[in-house]
Every structure is written in C-alpha cells, then in structure tokens.
C-alpha positions, 0 to 999 in steps of 0.5 A: 134902901141905903137912903132909908137906913141913913135917914133919921125922920122915919124910924119904921122905914129905916128899920124895915130897910135894915131888915130887908138888907139883913134878910137879903144878905142871909138869903145869899149865904150859899153864894158867899160860901161857893167861891172865895169871892163873890161867885169867883175865885178872883177879886172882881168889880162885884166884890169892890161894890159889895165890900163897902156895903158889908163894911158899913153894916155895923154903923147901920145897926145891922148885925150878922150872927155867926151861926147864920152868916159864917160864910159872909163873915169869912168873906168879909175877913178875906176882903177887908184884909186886902191891902187895896181895900184898906187903902181905899177907905176914907178916915170916916169909913175907917172910923165906922169899924173902930 
C-alpha cells in the first residue's frame, strides 16, 4: 500500500491506496481509544511500528479529521512526544512535519 501511495505514475492507484489507509485507520478508532497505547497500557513494538506510519500521513496527503479520529490524534500526540520516538527520526522524517 505504501509503495502505491508513494509512486508517481498511477495517480488513481495512489489515491485509492490513500483512501484505503485513511479508512483503515478510522475503522480502528475505538482500538486507539481503549488504551493509552495500541491495545496496551505500555508502549510496545506494535506502537513503534504504527507510529512511523502515522507520522508520514500528512506527507502522503492523508488528513485525519478531529471529529472522526480524535482518539488517533491523541494517540499520535502521546507517541510523538516520547523522547525515544523523537530521537528515532531522521532529518528527512523530521522535515515531513515542519
């Protein structure tokens, strides 16, 4: 799916992949709401896998509306403020959110 989003030759395929990812995240809002981290009270490897995807959403042209994805946006704030997450970002990744 990410390869489809980032490729530049087939706009419809990229748009379809963006919509699929957006809708998949929204379908899991309750999962993000249920615990501070992904189905856990502790930060786990699952969070370390999900966070970089969520970090890249704006650079992929995917916007999560606060009215629909409030729990996901709160999850993002919790994870993105972790010093270990911030240190893990490359310069290119940091530039995605400036």
